[in-house]
N, C-alpha and C positions, 0 to 999 in steps of 0.2 A: 401479502400485504394489503391492507384495507385500501380500496379505491373508491373514489367517488365516480360515478357513471358520468359519461359525456353528456347525457341528458340533463344531469343536474347542473352542469357548468353552462349549458346552452339549450335551455328549456324550449326556446323558440324554434330550434332548428335541429330536432332529433334525427333528421334524414341523414344518410351517408354524405361524407365530405366531398364537395365538388371540386373541380379544377381551381375555381376562384377561391374556395376555402383553402385549398393547398397553398396558394400564393400567399394568402393573407397569413397563414400559419408560419410559412417560411420566413416571411418578413418578421413576424413576431418573434421566431426563434433567434434570427440574427440580430434583431435589435435587443433582445433580453441578454444575449451573450456579450453584445457590444457594451451595453450598460454596465455588466459585471466587470468586463476588461478594463474599461475607462476609470471606473471607481477604484478599482485595485491598483492600477498601474499610474494613472495620472493623479487622482485625488488622494491616493494612499490610504484609502478607506479600508477598514478591516474586511476580511472576506466574508465574515458572517453578514455584516451590514450590506455588503455588495450583493451577495446571493440573494437576500431578502428583497432588496429594492429591484434586483433584475428579474425576480419571480413575479413582482407586481407589475413591472413594466410589460413582461411577456403576456400576462393574463389580459392587461388592459389593451394591448395592441391586437391580441387575438380576438378581442370582442367579447370576452367572457365577463359576467358580472363581477365586480370586485370582491363582494362579500363572499362569493362562491370561490374566488381565487384565494382569499385569505383562508377559507376553510380548507381548501386543497393544500395550501403551503403548510399550515399547522399540522394537518394530518400526516403529510409526508415527513415533516420534521419529527413528530412524535413517534411514528412507527419506525423510523430509521434509528433514532437514539434508543428506542426500545429493543431494536434488533441488535445493535452493535455497541451501544453505549456501555453496558456492564463488561463486555469483552475488552473494549478499549481501557476501562478502569483496571481490570485484572491484569491486563498486559502491562500497564504502567507500573502497577505494584511488583510484578515480578522483575521488570527491568530495574527499578530502583534497588530491590533486594539483590539482584545480581551485581549492581555496580557498588553499592555501599558496603556489602559484605567482603568485596575483594575476590568474589567468585569469578567475575569477568577476567581480572587480572590473572587469576589462577590459570584459566583456560589459555589465555595469551602466552603466558610465560612457559606453561608446560609444552605447548606446541612449538614455541620459538626455541626452546631448549633442544628440541630434536631435529630442527631444521637449520639449514645453512647454505650459503652459496647459491646455486641455481634454484634450489628448492624453496628459497625465502618467499618470492612472489606467491607460490602455490600455498605455502603456510599461511600467508596473509589472507588469501581469499578463502581458505578453509575457516580461519579465525573469524573473519567478517560475516560468513554465511551462517556459522553457528550462533555467534553473538547476535546477529541480526534477526534471527527467528522471533524472539520475544520484544525486541526493541523498536521504538519508533526510529525513522531514519536519522532525525536530528539528534536524538539521544545517542544513537550508535556512532555517529561522527564524533561527538564530543568525547565518548568513551574511547574511541579507537585512535583518535589523532595523536594522543601522547605516545602510544605504541608505535605508530607509523614513523613519527618523527625521531624516536628514540632509535628505533632499529636502523632507519636510513643513516643517521648520524654516526651511531657506534659501529655499524657494519660497512660504513663508507659506500652505501648503496645509492643510486639515483632516487630522488624522492618520488618521481613518477613511477619507477619500477616496483616500489613498495606500495605507494599510495593508491594507484588506480586499481590493483586487485582488491584492496580493502573497500574501496568505494563501490566498486562493481558488486561485490558480495552483499553489501548493505542495500544497494539500490535494487538489485534483482529480488531480494527477499521482500522488500518494501512494496514493490509493484505486482508481484505475482503470487505470493504465498500467504494464505491465511495463517495466523489471525491477524494480519495487519488491516488497518481500517478500510482502505481502498477496495482490496479483494472481498472483505466481508460485505460491504455495501452492495458491491456488484453481484455477488452471490445471492444476496437477499431480493435485489430487483429483478433478477432474471429466473429466480427460483431454481438455482443450480444446487447439486448436491455438494456439500461442504467437503466431505471425505473424497469424493472423486476429484473435485477441483484441486484439493490439497496434493493428492498423489500426482495429477497430471501437471501441477504447477511445479513440484519438485523435478519431475521429468524433464520439463521445459527449462527450468533454471539451471540445471547442472551444465549442459553444453553452452547455454547462453553466458554464464558467468566465467566459463573457461575462456571463451572467445573474447569477451568484453574486458576480462581482467588480466590474468598472466600473459595471454597472447598479444593483446593490444598494447599492454604496458611496455613492451619492447619498443614499439614505434613512438609510443608517447615520450619515452625517456630520451629518444633521439630528437624529437621536436622541441621538447622543453626540458633542458638539462639545467636544473636549479638545485641547490643545497637545501637541506632542512633549516628552516629559520630558528635560531636559538630562542628568540623571544616568544614563540608559540608552544613551548613545551611545558605545559601545565603539571602540577602535582597529580599523582595518581591516587585513587581512592585508598588502596590498601597501604600506602606508605604511612598512614596514620594508625594502622591496625597492628597489634602484636601477633595475631594469627588469622588465618583465613580459611575457608573451606577446601576440602580436597577436590582434586581434579575430576575423579569419577562421580562423586556425589553432585557436583556442580553440573557437569555434563548431562546427567540423568535428570536433573531438575529442569534444565533448559529444553531437553528433548521429550519430557513427559507429555505435554499436550499434543505434540506431534505424533507420538507413539499411540496415544489413546484414540486420537481422531482417525489415524490410519488403520488402526485395529477395527474400529467400528465400520469403516468402508470395506474392509476385507471381509468381515463377518456378513455384511449386507449382501456382498456378492456371492459367498460360499453358501450361506444358509438361505437367503432370499425367501423367508417366511416370517411375516410381521408378527405372527402369534407364537413363534418359537422363543422359549424363555431365554436361550443364550443371546439370540439377536436383541431381544428387548433390553437385556442388561447392558449389552454393548451399545445400544442406541442411547442409553442414559449416560454411561461413563465416557462415551465418546462424543457427546454433545459438547460444542465448544466452550459453553460457560462451565460446565462440570469439569472438563479437561483442564482449562485454565485455572479454575478454582483449586482443583487438586494439586496443581504444580505450586500455586502461591502457598497452600497450606503445607505442603512437603517442604517448600523452601524456608519456612520458618526453622525447620529442624535440620535441614541439610546445608543451608547457607548462613542464616543469622545466628543461630545458637553456636556453631563451631567458630564463628568470627567473634564471639564474646558478647553478643547483643543480649542484654537483659530483657525481661518482659517489658520494662517500663520504656525501653527504647523502640520496641517494635511498633507500638501505635503511632507515635510521632512520625516514624519513617514511612508508614503507610499513608498517613495524612499528607506528608510532604510530596508523595508520589502523585497524588490526585490534583494537586494545584496546577501544575503546568499543563494538564490535558484539558482544562476548561475551555480553551480557545479551540482545540482540536475537536472537541465534542460539538461545540457551536457550528463550526465549519462543516463538519460532517452532517449534522442535523439539518442546517440550511441547505446544503447540497441535496439531501433527501427531499426537502420541501420543493426546491427547484425542479427535481426530477419528478415529483408527484404533479406539480403544476404542468410540466411538459406532457405527462400522460393524460391529465384530466382535460386539458384544452384540446386534445386529439392530435398532438404532435406525434405521439409514438405510433398512432394508427396511420398518420400521414406517411411517415418513414416506411412502414410496412407496405402501404399501398404503392408508393412510388418504387421501392426496391423490386416489387414483383415485376416491373417492366425493365429493370435493369439486369445485365448479365453479371454484375459484380457479386461475388460470394457474400453471404451475411457477415462472416468472420472478418473478411477485408474491409467491409463497410463499417463495422464496429471499431477496427483499428483505426481507420482514417478520421472517424469522427472524434475519437479520443485524442488523436494527434493534433487535430485542428483546435480543440478546446485547451489542450496543453499548451500549444504555442501562444494561444491568446491570453490565457490566464496565468501561466507559470506554475499552477498547482496540479501535481499528479492526483491528489484526492479530488479536487474539484473536477478535473477531467474524467475521472473514473465515475464518480456518482452521476454527472450530467450525461455522459455517454451511455451509462447503463440505463437511465430512464428513456433516452431516445430509442434505444435498440431492444428494449425489453420485449416489445411484442414479437420480435424476430424469433424469440426462443420458445414460443408457445408450442410449436410442432417439432421442436428439436428433441433428439435423444438425450439421455442423461450425460453421456460423454461430450456431446456437441455443445450442450448448454454450458458445461464446465470450460470447454474451449473458448466459448464466446466471452465468458468472464476473463479468461487469460488474454484473449485478443485485445480486450478493453484496457486490461492492466499493462499490456506491452505498449500499446498507443500512448498511454498516459505518461510514459517515461521519455518520449522522444524529445531531443535536443533541448536540454535546460539552458536557458539564456539569462538575460539581465532582469526578467520579471519573476524570477524563481529564487526564493530565500536561499534554498540549497546551493545555488550558483555562488552567491556572496559568502556563505559559510566556508565552502571549499577554497574559494579565492583567498580569503583572509587568513585562514588557518595554514595554508600552504605558502603564503606569501607571494601569489602569482599576479601577473597584471591580467586585465580582462581578456586580451588577445591570448595569452597562455593558458588561461582557464577554458576558453572556447576550444582550443586546440586539443585539450586533454579531457577535462570533465564533460564538456558538451558533446564532444565527438563520442566519448564512451557511452553516454546515455543513449545517443542515436544508435550506436551499435547494439546495445541491449534491446532497444525498442524493435529495430529491424530483424534482428536474429530471433528474437522471442516470437515475434509475429510471424516470421517464416516458418519457424518449427511448428507453431499451433496450426498454420494452413496445412503443412505436410502431414500432421497427425490427423487433421480432419479427413484426409483421404484414405487413411488406412484403419481408422477406428470408428 
């Protein structure tokens, strides 16, 4: 990622940061984050505007020339959108195709037809994890809520016993596994290897989702025993379709990007020769953009055509998929601008200097920073991009695996204790018909379990790999 040097932002003081400089930068960081939090929570300002204003406040309090701060913010915004913008767009296209073709419903119905009784929570977590790979968290909730409510009602299950596993599957994928925006931005910031991060992310995600999903749902169902609300059962996409794609073809399309990216990582490890033709081929087809592009193109023939979509319907569908992600792109881009401002004003170096005197591991520090920003802003994505900017210098001397674990530590921290300043909190509350207290006992506790368990597994892995 392009960086403006610290000297450009502070031409009058190119010497190393002093303790007084640390104090001023520390105050600037706290003030910048406070501005963002207050604008989002109190003034109800859009996160894009809040991040932009917070970045300017950070630079001004840090004593950097405002014209340089503007340049730094715009550079960070541009490089972040350039790095992940196309991937977010392709992911949105694939998610829209999956939903509108009935492919998601096909996966859900096929798995549920083979599950029952005690295996139902495990079936729900499997469905959510598979569906959650290409979908944004909010889209996944909208897609899976009808299934959760219908299964709970028809099977006479506790709503929490079915709903918590589904939410856990979606949340873990959102926070830990590329190609979701948060992990992608963190990978770009710390220069981690995407394939290695993906492989380790899946490794961390499996035990995490089991503990926070099917296992925790037993207790959540005891704490909050509520029926599925009839008023919240919407129509499913496939109810308007005469036919829909097959289970095998749909599953292949969803998993294709993951297969290609993991194949690239495996070839890189086995061959380990940049001049080797096989490795060069897999470096191309396993690149995130090519992997997602391949899945979208394959989806036209495996999802849309079998569902009866004509050529004339495909273009409008793709166009509709892009409109909802405008806000996401702006927030992610502004988060990148804030991150670059943190770096260029010397905050990243400050964290590096201070951490040298602490006995706290770098991965735990990254997790704690992400937790603090998550609690303050309510946004997992904002927490991820901001924390990644703060701890990016710590990755300079890390191995490939530990840089990937740093990304996962940030992702785990970004999921900690969702509460009233998180849009996802209110979505779950309203869809499930819960009170605020009931939602905290279930959804908020589940998010905390995910964060703590995933963070703990990351720390354990750092000791053995």
